[in-house]
N, C-alpha and C positions, 0 to 999 in steps of 0.2 A: 320831595316836591309837593306832596300832599299838604305837609305842614306849611310850606311857603304859601300855597293857595289859600289855606284857611286863614292865615294871618293877614294877607293882603286883602282878601275878600271882605273880612270883617271891618278892617280899619280904613278901607277905601270905599266901603259901602257898595261893592259890586258883587256879581255872582261868583261862585266858587271857581267856575271855569275861567272867567276873566281874570280872577286873582292868580290862577296858575300861569296864564299867559304873561301877565305882568311880571310875576316872579321869575319865569324863565328868562325874560329879557334882562332883568336886573342881575340875576345870578350869573348870566353869561358875561355881562360887562364887568361885574365885580371880580370874577375868577380870571378872565382872560387878561385884563389889564393889571391885575394884582401881582401875580408871581409869588414865589416861595417866601421871600422876605416880607413883602407887604401883607400877605395872608397870615404869616406867623404873628406879626405885631397886632394886626386887627383882631385875630382870634383871642389874644390875651384880653383886650378890651371887651370883646363880645362875651367872653366867659364871665367877666366881672358883672356885666349887665345881666347875663343869664342867671347866675346864682342869686343875685339880689332880687331879680324879677320873680323867681320861684319861691324864695324863702320869705320875703317881706309880706306878700299877701297871705301866706300860710300862717305867719305869726298873728296878723290881724284877725284872721278867721278863727284861729284857735282861741284867741283872747275873747272874741265875741261869743263863741259857743260854750267854752269851758272855763274861761278866766285864766287859763294857763298859756303863757306866751310861747312855749315850746311845742310845736305840733307833734313832735315825737312823744311827748308826755301827754299832750292834750288828747291824743287818740285814745288813751286809756283812762281819761279823767271823766268825772261826772259832768253832765250838762249844767251850765250856770243856773242856779236857783232850783235845781231838781235833784232828787235822790236816785238818779239812774245814770249809768255811764253812757257815753256817746255811742259806743259799739252796741250795747244792749238795746238802746233806743232805736238805733238804725236797724238792727235785726228785727225788732218788733214792727217797724214801719214797713220794711220791704216784704216781710212775710204777710202782713195784713193786706198788702197790695198784690199778692200772688207771686212774688219773686222768691227765689231761694234765699236762705239765710246768708247775710253778707259775710259773716266771719267764717263760715264753714264751706262756702262754695269755692271750688278750685277749677282752674282751666282744664277743660276736657273731662271733668268729672272724676278724676282719679288722682291719688297721691303719686303714683308712678309717673303720670304725665307731668304733674307739677314739678317733681324732682328732675326729670329729664329736661323740662323747659328751663329750669334754673341753671342746670349745668350748661345747656346750650347757650344761654345768654352770657354766662361767665367766660366760657372758652371763646365765644364769638367776639367778646370785647377784647380779649387778648390777641385775636387774630385780625382785627380790623386794620386794613392797610393804611387808611388815612390817619389812624392813631399811631401806628408804628413809625410812619415817616416823620412824625414830629420829633422823634429822638435823634434824627440826623441834623436837627437845627441847633444843637448845642455842641460846644467845642470839646467837652471832656466826658469820659465815662461817669465820673462822679456827679457831673451836672445832670446827666440823664437819669441816674438813680435818684438824685434828690428831687428832680421834677416829677418822677413817677410816684415818689412818696407823698409829695404835696397834692398831686392829682388824686390819689386815693383818699386823702383827707376830705377834699371838696366833693368828690364823688360820694363818699359816705354821707356827708351832710345832705346832698341832693337826694340820694336814694332812701335815706331814713325819713326824709320829709314827705316823700311821695305817698306812703300809705295814709298818712294823716290828711293830705290834700284830697286824696280820692274819697275817703270816707266822709269828710266834711262837705265836699262838693255834692256827693250823693244825697246827704241829709238835707242840705240847703235847697237842692232842686225839688225834692219831694215836698219840703215845707213851703216852697213858693207856690206850688201847684195845688196843694191841699192843706188848708188851714188847720185841719184836725191833727196834723202831725205835731204841731207845737201846742195846740190847746188841749189835746188829749180827748177830743170829742169823737164822734162817729165819722169815720172816713167815707162812709157810704152816704152820708146825709147830703142832699142836693146843695145846700148852702156852703158845704165845706170845699167844694170844687171851685177853682178860680174862674171868674167870668172872663171870657176871651176879650171882651171890650175893655176890661180893667187890667189886662196883662201888663207886666212891667216893661219899661222901655227897652231893656236888653233883649227881650224876646222879639220885639219888633225889629231891632237892628239885625239880629241873627236870621230872622225870616228872609230878609233881603238877600242873604247869601245862598239860600236854599238848603242850608245845613240844619235848619230847624223848621219843622213843618207842623201845621195844625189842620186836622180834618174833623169837623163836627159831625160825628157819626150818628148821634141820637138827637141832634137838632135842638139841644137845650141851651146853647150859647156858652156852655161851661167846658173846662178842660179836664178830661179824665185821663190820667196817666197811670197805667198799671200793666201787669203782665196778662195780656189777653190770651196767652197760650198756656196758662197754668193748668197743671194736671190735678190741682186740688179741687175736688168736687164741692166741698163746703164753701170755698171762696167763690167759685164760679156761680154757685146758687145765689150768694149774696150780691155779686155784681149784676146778675141778671135781674134780681128783685129790685135793685136800685135803678134799673133802666139803662145800665151801661151797655153799649153796643160794640165795644172794642176800644183799645187804647187810641187816644186821639192826638197824642203828641209824639212826634218822631224827632229825637235828639241825636244828631250825629256824634258819636263818641269822640271824634277828633277835636271837637270844639270845647270840651270840658275844661281843659287847663286855661285856655284864654278867656272863657266865659265865667270861670270860677269867681273872680273878684266882683264881676257885675252881678252874679247871682246872689253873692253875699252882701251886695250894696255897699261896697267899700268906696273910699274917696276916689275922685277922678284921677288924682295923681298916681294912685296905686294901679288903677286900670291901665293908665298910660305906661307905667313901668312894666307891666306884664306884656303889653303890646310890644315894647322895645325888646323885652326878653325873648318873646316868640320870634320876632324877626331876626334877632341876633343868633338864636339857636339854629334857625333855618339857614341863614346865610353862611354861618361859620361851618356848619356840617356840609352844606352843599359845596362850598369852596374847597374844603379839605378833600372831599371825595373826588371832585373834578381834578384837583391837582394830582392826586394819586393815580387816577385813570390816565390822564395825559402823560404822566411820567412813565407809566408802565407800557403804554403803547408806543410813544415816540422814542424813548430811550431803551427800555428793556427789550421790546419786540423789534422795532424798526432798526434802531442803531446797532444793537448787539446781535441780531439774528438775520433780519431780512436784508438790510442795506448798510453795512458797516462804514461805507464811504460817504454817507449822507452828511451834508454840511450842517453847521449849527443852525443856520437860518432855516434849512429844510426841516431839521428836527423840531425847531420851535413851531414852524407852521403845522407840522404833523400833530403836535401837542394841542394846538388851538382847534384844529379840525376834530380831533378826538373829543375835546371838551364840548364842541358844538353838537356832535352826534350823541354824546352822553346826555346832554341837556334835553335833546329831542326825545330820547328814550324815556328819561325821567319824567318829562312832561306828559308823555302818553300814559305812563303808569299812574301819574297823578290824576289824569282825567278818567282813567279806568283802573282804579286801585284794586289789587287782589284782596284787599281787606281793609279794616281801619288802620290808621297810621301805625299804632303800636304793634299790631300783628304783622304788618309788612316789615317793620324794622326787625322784629324777631326772626323773620325769615332770612333777612340779610345777615343778621348775626349768626344764624344757623349755618348759612353757606360759608361764611368766613371761618367758623369753628370747624366745619367738616373738611375744609380744604387747606387752610393756611395754618391753623393752630397746631395740628400734629406735626407738620413739617418743621415749624419753628421749634417745637419742643424736642423733636428728634435731632434737629441740627445743633441744639445746645447740649443735650445730655447723652447723645449716642455718637461716639467716634466712628463706629462701624457702619452707620447708615450711609448708603451711597445715593447718587442722583437717580438711579433707576428705581430704587425702592421708594424714594421720596415722591417722584413724579407719578409712579403707579398708584401710590396711596392717595395723593391729592386728587387724581382723576377718579379713582374709585369712590372716595368720600363725596366728592362733588356730584358725581353721577347718581349715586344712591339717593342723596338728599334731594336733588332736583327732580328725580323721577317720582319720589313720594310727594313732593310739593306740587308738581305739575299734575299728578293724578287727581289731586283735590282742587287745585286752583285753575287748571287748564294749562295747555302747552304755551309757555311764555305768557301766561296769565290771560290768554284769550278766552273769553267766555264761550262756553259750548264745546270746548275741547277736553273737558275733564274725562278721566277714565278710571274712576274709583272701582268700577265693576271688575276691572282687570286685576286689582290687588285685593279683592275680597270685600270691598265696601269701604265707607269712610272710617278713618282711624283704625284700620284693620290690624296694624302691628301693635298688639298689646294695648290698644286704646290710645296710642300716642298721636297727638295732633300734628299736622304738617309744620306748624310754627315751632314745635319743640323737637323736630326730628334731627336737627343739626348735631346733637350729641351722639345719636346713633351713627350718623355719617362719619363723625370723627373716630368712632370705634372701628368702623370698617376701614377707615384710612390707616389707622395704626396696624391692624391685622394684615392688610394687603402690603403695606410698606415693609414690614418685618419679614413677611413671606417671600417677597421679591428680593429683598436684601440677602436672604440666605442662599439664593441660587444665582447670585451675580457677584461680580468681583468687588473686593473691598475698595474703599476710596484710597487715593494715593496717601503716602505718609505725610506730605505737607498739609493736606486737607485735615487729616486727623490731628495734627499739631495745631492747626488753626482752631479746631473745635475746642481743644484744650485751652488755648489762649483766650477764647471767648468766655469759657467758664471761669477761668482764673486770670483776669487781665494782668499782664506784666508790663511795667514801664509805661502805663497809660499816661498820655500827655495831650495837650491841646493839639488839634489837627492843624496842619499848615497848608492844606489845600493841595498837597502833592500826592496824597494817597490814591491808590487805584480804586476804581469803582467796579 
């Protein structure tokens, strides 16, 4: 919902909070009146828009900066007209401004955290319920496997483009604010800093949303953007000598992808394409999640557990109520985010990886795993991960309820950040599941045979709608 708010606030020219409220209303109507079939077809169109909206600007920017149309290759190429690579130049720029080296900085400051973070995102992707449910919309096993293969191709295109987009956006942002980045002059020279009155139009538009803010701390009417919390004494001395009183530009990290073509001064149609892509990504993801939530509550919980006699009309109403409640919760978290959008998504991936992924893997590859072990593992993995996340982010992400002192301080578990903790939760899940499995009864023979059939499908054919759910 944070992404929905960012997209609507920018392109409707309203505040971020208003954008979230508008997004909540549109997502509700879109999801409630859509249904499985409607959402399935619209998501196909939305992904086409999304992949184009992400890659086309990247191609333009890569051409402008390096002369190479492929951002994957442009990332390692020399800047156009210069005998220095983009990454080397970016490293020089960010270190000159007090930041850590771009190419060597890792999340959490350790390679272990980076590794665990990567694993958490990988297994989380495999465990996302709104992704898994997509495989039930195709008639044959072969179709599901084929769609998974093509999905991996497009995901690879998207993910290999992302590093180039990030590096080029960072370079262009610094080059916009400080002319010495491109001219090679003194970045501390007064004339190098951009005059606030001469700021580009994209800055003015994003200021309206409240996601980009300027505060003239030294009263010179120019924008100084640097790391004012740097521990580099030599840099701090130069900044003080230049009359800098603190970084004056606050750029919300959630706007970078949408603002990227504007920062690079690309044609208006490219900016519009990115806007469409941002809205497509937000709406398709929200719709898929809401559909999964409503199905889980109305069918799996209410129909199968609480009230098996509920009518189809009642089940449908329960699903809509569940959607409405989920949108309200998502809206609250959008207004009070536990972190920037990508970090919040990483937490969601971690929770999926810690709870669902191990159960899926054991259900496919272990005929002896029973329901007691699977449920105990899911609960243990989910609890451990949420406990660690809540310790850092607050209980249910409510500010002021953090309890990092109880776990020995921030990132106390081998320096692992809460965003990356899903992999640890998954490990706990596996251990608890196999431990409980050893002391409880084996699953029935027909269940073991079902697992064997899942691993090696026999007689796979198009479903006829009469199979059991």
